C-alpha positions in Angstrom: 0.1 -0.1 0.3 1.6 3.2 -0.9 1.7 5.5 1.9 0.8 8.7 0.1 -2.6 7.6 -1.0 -4.3 4.7 1.3 -7.4 4.9 -1.0 -5.8 3.6 -3.9 -4.3 0.3 -2.8 -3.0 4.2 -1.0 18.3 11.1 6.0 19.8 11.0 7.1 21.0 13.4 4.8 22.2 16.3 6.5 23.0 14.5 9.0 24.5 10.5 9.8 21.1 9.6 12.2 21.4 13.5 12.1 24.2 14.4 14.1 26.1 17.9 13.2 27.6 17.4 9.9 26.3 16.8 6.1 27.6 13.5 5.0 28.9 13.5 1.1 26.2 12.6 -1.2 25.7 9.1 -2.4 28.4 7.8 -5.2 26.8 7.4 -8.8 25.8 3.7 -9.2 27.9 1.6 -12.1 26.6 -1.7 -11.6 24.7 -2.8 -14.7 21.0 -3.8 -14.5 19.6 -5.9 -13.3 21.0 -6.6 -10.0 20.5 -9.5 -7.8 20.2 -8.3 -4.1 20.3 -11.4 -1.8 18.5 -11.3 1.7 20.4 -10.1 4.9 18.8 -11.4 7.5 18.7 -9.5 11.2 19.1 -11.5 14.6 15.1 -10.7 14.6 14.4 -12.3 11.0 11.9 -15.1 10.3 12.9 -18.6 10.2 12.0 -18.5 6.8 13.5 -15.7 5.3 12.2 -14.2 2.0 14.3 -15.5 -1.0 15.1 -12.0 -2.3 14.5 -10.1 -5.3 16.1 -8.7 -8.3 16.6 -5.1 -8.4 16.3 -3.3 -12.3 17.3 0.2 -12.9 14.8 2.2 -14.8 15.9 5.7 -14.6 18.1 8.3 -12.9 17.4 11.5 -11.1 19.6 14.3 -9.1 18.8 14.0 -5.5 15.2 12.5 -5.5 13.0 13.1 -2.5 10.1 11.3 -3.4 7.7 9.6 -5.6 4.2 9.1 -6.3 2.1 7.0 -8.8 -0.5 8.6 -11.3 -3.7 6.4 -11.6 -2.3 6.2 -15.6 1.0 4.1 -13.8 3.4 7.0 -14.2 5.4 8.4 -11.9 6.0 11.7 -10.3 9.1 12.5 -8.6 10.8 15.1 -7.1 14.2 16.5 -6.5 15.3 18.4 -4.3 16.6 21.4 -6.1 12.9 22.4 -6.8 12.4 20.1 -9.8 9.4 17.7 -10.2 9.4 15.5 -12.9 6.7 12.7 -14.8 8.3 9.7 -15.5 7.0 6.7 -17.5 8.5 3.7 -16.4 11.7 3.0 -18.4 10.7 5.9 -20.7 10.5 9.3 -21.3 11.1 12.0 -18.4 9.2 15.1 -18.5 9.5 18.0 -16.3 6.6 19.9 -15.0 6.6 23.8 -14.8 5.2 26.0 -11.9 6.9 24.3 -9.1 7.4 27.2 -6.1 10.9 28.4 -5.7 12.4 26.5 -2.7 15.3 27.1 -0.3 17.8 24.2 -1.1 20.5 23.3 1.0 21.7 20.7 3.9 18.2 18.9 4.2 16.2 21.6 2.5 14.7 21.9 -1.0 11.6 20.6 -2.7 10.3 17.4 -0.6 7.3 14.9 -0.6 4.7 14.6 -3.5 1.1 12.7 -3.3 -1.8 12.7 -5.2 -5.3 13.9 -3.4 -7.5 10.7 -3.3 -9.6 11.9 -6.0 -7.0 12.5 -8.7 -8.7 11.0 -11.3 -11.7 13.7 -10.6 -9.8 16.9 -9.5 -6.4 16.6 -10.8 -5.1 17.8 -7.4 -1.4 17.3 -6.7 0.1 18.2 -2.8 4.1 19.1 -2.8 6.2 19.9 0.3 9.1 22.5 0.0 11.1 24.3 2.4 11.3 28.1 2.0 13.4 31.2 3.7 11.9 33.2 6.2 13.3 36.3 7.6 17.1 36.7 8.8 18.6 33.4 8.4 15.6 31.1 8.9 13.8 28.1 6.9 10.3 26.5 7.6 8.8 23.7 5.4 5.2 24.8 3.3 2.9 22.7 1.7 0.9 23.6 -1.3 -1.6 21.9 -3.6 -2.1 22.4 -7.4 -3.8 21.0 -10.5 -1.4 19.2 -12.4 -2.1 19.8 -16.2 -0.2 17.5 -18.6 -0.5 17.2 -22.6 2.0 15.3 -24.9 4.8 17.6 -24.5 4.6 19.8 -21.1 3.2 19.3 -17.8 2.6 22.5 -15.6 0.9 23.3 -11.8 -1.6 25.6 -11.9 -3.4 27.3 -9.1 -1.1 26.9 -6.6 -2.4 27.3 -3.2 -0.3 27.3 0.3 -2.2 25.3 2.7 0.1 24.6 5.6 3.6 26.0 6.9 5.8 25.2 9.8 5.8 27.6 12.8 8.1 29.4 13.6 10.5 29.2 11.1 14.0 28.5 12.9 17.5 28.9 11.7 19.3 25.6 10.1 18.7 23.4 7.5 17.3 20.3 8.9 14.9 18.6 10.5 12.1 19.7 8.3 10.2 16.1 8.1 7.6 17.2 5.7 6.0 13.9 4.7 2.2 13.6 3.8 0.0 11.1 3.7 -4.1 10.9 3.3 -6.1 8.6 5.3 -8.9 6.7 3.7 -11.3 9.1 4.8 -9.7 11.9 3.2 -8.0 13.2 5.9 -4.5 14.9 5.8 -1.3 14.4 7.7 1.9 15.9 7.7 4.8 15.3 9.5 6.8 18.3 11.1 10.2 18.2 12.3 12.0 19.7 15.5 14.1 21.4 13.4 17.3 20.8 15.5 15.9 22.8 18.1 14.9 19.8 20.6 12.2 22.0 22.9 9.8 23.2 19.8 8.5 19.1 19.9 7.1 20.2 23.3 6.1 23.7 22.5 2.2 24.0 21.8 2.5 27.3 20.5 4.4 25.9 17.2 3.8 22.9 15.4 7.3 21.8 15.2 8.2 18.5 16.3 4.5 17.3 15.5 2.3 15.4 13.3 -0.5 17.8 11.9 -4.0 16.4 10.9 -5.9 18.8 8.5 -8.8 18.4 6.1 -7.7 18.2 2.5 -7.9 22.1 1.8 -5.8 22.7 4.7 -8.3 24.0 7.3 -8.3 22.3 10.7 -10.9 19.5 11.5 -13.0 20.4 14.6 -12.2 17.3 16.1 -8.6 17.3 16.6 -7.4 16.1 20.1 -6.0 20.0 20.3 -8.9 21.9 18.8 -9.9 23.7 22.2 -6.7 25.4 22.5 -7.1 27.2 19.1 -4.4 28.6 17.2 -1.5 26.4 15.9 -2.4 23.8 18.9 -5.3 23.0 16.9 -3.6 21.7 13.8 -1.9 18.8 16.0 -2.5 15.3 16.2 0.8 13.9 18.1 3.7 15.8 19.9 7.0 14.7 21.1 8.6 13.9 17.5 12.1 14.6 16.7 12.3 14.3 12.4 9.5 11.8 10.9 10.4 10.7 7.9 8.2 8.6 7.1 4.2 8.7 7.8 2.1 5.7 6.4 -1.5 4.2 7.2 -1.3 -0.1 8.0 -3.9 -2.2 6.2 -6.5 -1.6 9.2 -5.8 2.6 8.6 -3.5 2.8 11.7 -1.0 5.8 11.4 2.9 4.8 11.9 5.5 7.0 11.8 9.3 6.2 11.5 11.9 9.0 12.6 15.4 9.5 13.0 16.9 9.2 16.5 20.1 11.1 17.8 22.9 9.4 18.7 21.1 5.9 18.4 17.3 5.4 18.8 15.8 5.6 15.5 12.1 5.0 16.1 8.8 3.0 14.6 6.0 4.7 16.3 2.1 3.7 16.2 0.5 7.4 16.0 -2.2 7.5 18.4 -4.5 10.6 18.4 -3.1 13.2 21.4 -0.5 10.8 22.1 3.4 12.6 23.0 6.2 10.5 22.0 8.7 12.7 24.8 11.3 14.0 22.3 13.5 15.4 23.5 12.7 14.8 27.7 13.2 10.8 26.6 14.7 9.3 23.7 16.7 5.6 23.2 19.4 7.2 22.3 21.7 10.1 23.5 23.1 13.4 22.2 26.0 13.4 20.0 27.9 15.1 22.5 27.6 12.5 25.3 25.1 14.3 27.3 22.8 11.0 27.9 19.0 11.4 27.5 16.9 9.3 29.6 15.0 5.9 27.7 11.8 5.5 27.1 11.2 3.3 30.2 12.2 6.2 32.2 8.8 8.2 31.7 6.3 5.5 30.9 3.9 8.5 30.5 5.6 8.9 26.9 4.7 6.9 24.2 7.6 4.5 23.6 7.9 3.1 20.3 7.2 0.1 18.7 10.6 -0.5 17.8 13.9 1.0 18.5 17.2 1.1 16.5 20.5 1.1 17.7 22.9 0.9 15.6 20.5 3.3 13.5 19.1 2.5 10.4 18.7 6.5 9.1 15.5 5.9 7.8 13.9 7.8 4.4 10.6 6.8 4.4 8.0 4.2 5.0 5.4 2.1 3.3 2.9 -0.7 4.4 2.9 -3.2 1.3 -0.3 -4.4 -0.4 1.0 -6.2 -3.5 0.5 -10.0 -4.8 4.4 -9.5 -6.2 5.6 -10.6 -2.7 2.5 -12.5 -0.8 4.9 -13.2 2.3 5.4 -9.3 2.7 1.7 -8.5 2.5 0.4 -6.2 5.2 4.4 -5.6 6.8 5.9 -2.0 6.6 8.9 -1.5 4.2 11.3 1.2 5.2 14.1 3.0 3.3 17.3 3.0 4.7 19.9 5.8 4.5 23.1 5.3 6.4 22.0 1.8 6.8 22.3 1.5 2.8 19.2 -0.9 2.8 15.4 -1.9 2.7 14.3 -3.0 6.4 11.2 -5.5 6.3 8.9 -4.6 9.3 6.5 -7.5 10.8 3.2 -5.2 12.2 1.0 -7.1 14.8 -1.6 -5.1 16.1 0.2 -2.3 18.3 3.7 -4.3 18.4 6.2 -4.7 15.3 9.4 -6.1 15.0 12.2 -5.9 12.2 12.2 -9.4 10.5 14.1 -8.7 7.3 17.1 -6.3 6.3 18.4 -6.6 2.5 21.9 -4.5 1.6 21.0 -2.5 -1.1 24.7 -1.0 -1.3 23.4 2.5 -1.8 21.7 5.1 0.4 17.9 4.5 -0.1 15.7 7.5 0.2 12.3 6.3 -0.8 10.1 3.2 -1.2 6.9 2.8 -3.0 4.3 0.3 -3.9 3.5 -0.1 -7.9 0.3 -0.2 -9.3 1.6 -3.6 -10.3 2.9 -4.9 -6.9 6.2 -4.5 -8.0 8.4 -2.3 -5.4 10.1 0.7 -6.5 13.2 2.3 -4.6 15.0 5.7 -5.0 18.5 5.9 -4.1 19.9 9.1 -2.6 22.5 11.7 -3.9 23.8 12.6 -7.3 23.1 10.5 -9.8 20.7 8.3 -8.0 18.7 5.2 -9.9 14.8 4.4 -9.9 15.1 0.7 -9.1 12.1 -1.9 -9.6 12.2 -4.8 -7.2 10.6 -8.3 -8.5 10.8 -11.5 -7.0 13.8 -13.4 -7.9 12.7 -16.7 -10.2 
């Protein structure tokens, strides 16, 4: 199931698991396609691990960040420097005009892209990106626009801003800005703490939160903090660090995956009004060596279903519902940046565990399920490959 559109089924870039220095861009991949990807199982793996898959290169992009499928099977891909492309799988790629100007640098730039649940009727797409504010401040924005495509051109029309991070802050990290639609059309957006820690607990802003909106950006009256008014009314959950993936499981439950500090990456079952404790608690520690109390010291905060140390540096997450990998149906699949991996996660009600990990040899930014039930990956950085994963025969 696509994390972006439940109804249609529906890294660390600046920091090595979000420290203080930007890693080098991923090297251009030179291996020919197809490439056999062997299964690398973790200590927590199933007794009957998958037989693996074949990864076939379809295209290359420059610093891609996100992708989503259109109903006709073509793929929208964002590139961080502010470019939106429409790609026919294995075929032509068309650049879409009308993308707003972005503040590119660090983790900033053009981010997520999803289509409206009723895209076939209204043609609406949603984009997130980073913009500059006053002085040396930055923040994420979400817009929606009508996508118009003909044989030779594509453009965004009637671009409308529907959400922004508040307040804008210094630095170019921890924007989050992932987007997902629930089956009822509600819009969810992840918002990172912007590397300023305390905003994740401050209800006067929407940093370090997951927000829930109507599809036009208005605030649902039944949000958990609606009575507080202002920005707090947007908030669905709080106490998040850098949530880089949000997705609904087949039962309609929202989950998020986020980067911890030095250790403590998290996979969370996101519950209405819950507080996940950052920066008061984390299963990781500060990069300068200072301790952060673990989750089990403060039971009033919601603990992660999975915590990773060493980290996987998640870039994205989906729930798989296709037919090509029947053993994976209902599992979460997470893209790994520093871990250079695809991570398979088994979810059982409120609990979850990693069951399998695939070494992809490159930083993986994005994972998506295609209409054909195949799995598609975007590598991270310059010369990044779009890969199609199909079962090994």
